[in-house]
N, C-alpha and C positions, 0 to 999 in steps of 0.2 A: 276196603278203602283206606285212605291215608290215615284217618283217625284210628282205625284198628291197628295199623302198623305202629302208630305213636304209642298206643296203649300197651302193646306187646313190648316195645322198647322200654317203656317206663317200668313194666314188670321185671324185665331183665335187670335194669339198674337196681331196683329194690332188692333183688335177690343176689346182687353182686355178680351177676353173669354178664359176659360181653353182650352188647346189643346185637340183635339179629341184623344181618344185611343181605340175607339170601332169599329175599322175597321177590315175587313177581306179581303184579296186580292181575287178578283173574280176568279171563276174557268176558267181554260184555259186548253184545252187538245188537244191531237192529236190522230189520228187513228193508234194506235200502231200495229194493225193487218195488216194495209196496208203499213205503213212505218216500216219496220222491216228488220233485216239482211236477205239477200237472197243468201244462199249458192248455189242455182241453177243458179244464174246469175254471169258469170265470171267478176271479177274486171279487168278493163283495167289498165295496169301499167302506173304510172306517169300521170294519168288522173284526172283532177280537174273538179268539177261541182259546179255551182251556180244555184239556182232555185228560180223563183219568177214570179210575173206578171210583164212583161218587159215594160209596159208603165208607171209604177209607178216611179215618178221622183227620189225617193231615191234609187230605184233599178238601174235605169239608171246611176245615179251618182256613185253608188258602183262599177258597172262593168267597167265603164269608168276609174275610178281611178285604179282599179286592172289591166286592160289591158294596160293602158298607163304607169303606174308607177311601177308596180310589175312584170308583165309578162316578160318584156325583161330580167330582171335579172334571172328569173327562166329558160327561154329558153337558155340563154347563157351557163348555167351549164348543163341543161337537154334538148338538142335540140329536143328530141323525145316527150317531154311533150305535152299534149293536154288539152284544156279547153273548156267545153261546157256550154253555157249560155242557160239554159232550162226554157221555160215558154212562155205563150201566149202573143200576142199583142206587140212584140218588136217594139220599135220606130225606125225611120230612123237612129238615132244616135247609137242605139244598133246594127242594121244591119251592119253599117259601121265597127264595131269592128271585124266582121268576115273576114275582109281583112287582119287582122294580122295573122302571121304564127301560126298554131296550134289551132286557135280559131274557134269554131262553134257556130252559133246561131240557135237553133232548131225551134223556133216558137212553136205553139201549139202542144202538144204531148198528146196521150190518157192518159198516166199515168206517171207523173214525178217520182213517186217512183221507176219505173223500170230503169230510167236513173240515178237516185241518186245511185241505187245499183251498177252501173258500176264504180262509182268513187273510186279512191284510196284515195282521200282526198276531202272533201267539203270545200268551202271557203265562208265566209260571210263578205265581206269587206265594210259593211255599214259605211258611213261617217256622216250621219245625220239621225234624226228621227227614232231612233232605235225602240221604242215602243215594242209591243209584237211580237217578231220575230218567227212567225209560222215556217218559213223555217228552222230556227235554230233547233227548236224542231224536225222537220221532219228529218233533217240530223242526229240528235242525236238518234232518234228512230230507224233510219236505221243502227245504229251501226257504223257510220263513224268517222274517224279521222277528226277533223275540225280545221281550222285556221280562227279566227274571230277577228274583232276589238272590242274594249271595248264598243263602241256604240251598236254593234250588240248583245252583251251579257247583256246589261243594264237591260232589262226587265226580263231576265230569271235568271241571276246571277249564271250560271253554274260554278262549282268549277274547279280548275286548272287541276285536274286529268281527267276531262271530255272533255276539249277542250283547245286549245292554243289561248291566247288572246294577240295580238300585234297591234300596231297602225302605226308605221312608215313604209313606203314602203320597205325600206331595211330589216327591221326586219320581215316584213310579208313574203317577198321572202325567207329569211333565214329559217324561221319556216317551210315553205312548203318544201323547199329543204331538210331540216333535216328529216322531216317525210318520204319523198320519199326514203331517204337513210336508213331509219330504220323502216322497215315494222312491226317489233315486237312491237315497241312503238306505231305505228299507230294503230295496232290491239287492243292494250291495251286501248288506248284512246277511241276507238270505243266501246269497251265493257263497260267502265265506263260511256260513254255517254248514251248508251241504258239503263243501270241501273238507271242513274239519271232521265231519262224520266219516266221509269216505277214507280219510287218512288214518283216523284213530278208532272208529267205533263200528267197523264192519267186522263180521266174524273172520273174513279173510285177513284183514289187517292184523288181527290178534294172532292168527296162526303163523303169519310171516314173522311177527315179533317173537312168538314162542320158539320158532325154529332158530331164529337168530340167537335167542337166549341159550338154547341147547348148545349151539356151536361155541358160543362164548364160554359156557360152563366147561366144555370139553377142553378148551384151550388152556384153562388155569392149571 
């Protein structure tokens, strides 16, 4: 990712070597046939979804932050709102969150794509260790409106028309509530999100880019 490149450049400078410029970001894709808009699956109104392996510390931290610091504000304004934490191997700490009103912890499900399809909004409240957020690409490929932290969007760098990026708990809650109140804007974000994935994050897109890079390299 970008931070790796920056570190390598920094090391080059320290050793008095010219900075590298011959890197290409490695391919990363998602199954856009599996994660796709599903008009056959009804969207649940005011229903939020987070999906991931729920034993991963950064995922545990993300949902704890969201449920403890953001969720009460959302519920105060939308008492019928619901939140599903989807994914295998939830820790005890994650299971605890299901005690909060409106929160469900699913544990292992046969296909997370089907539960993502039910979301009116997907959230990615990563606080640390963003890295390559597969789940963010999956939400986008599913054509969902998304509210995410800047850490979550770090590796992907999706543009503002494809998702909402906010970091403070109050701002995060406000962004979710605004999308709940404006389904047209939510639908538009979802469309842009899917387009962004089709252009940048399918395996095919990477191979086309790689091919172009090869030809450009040959021209030098």
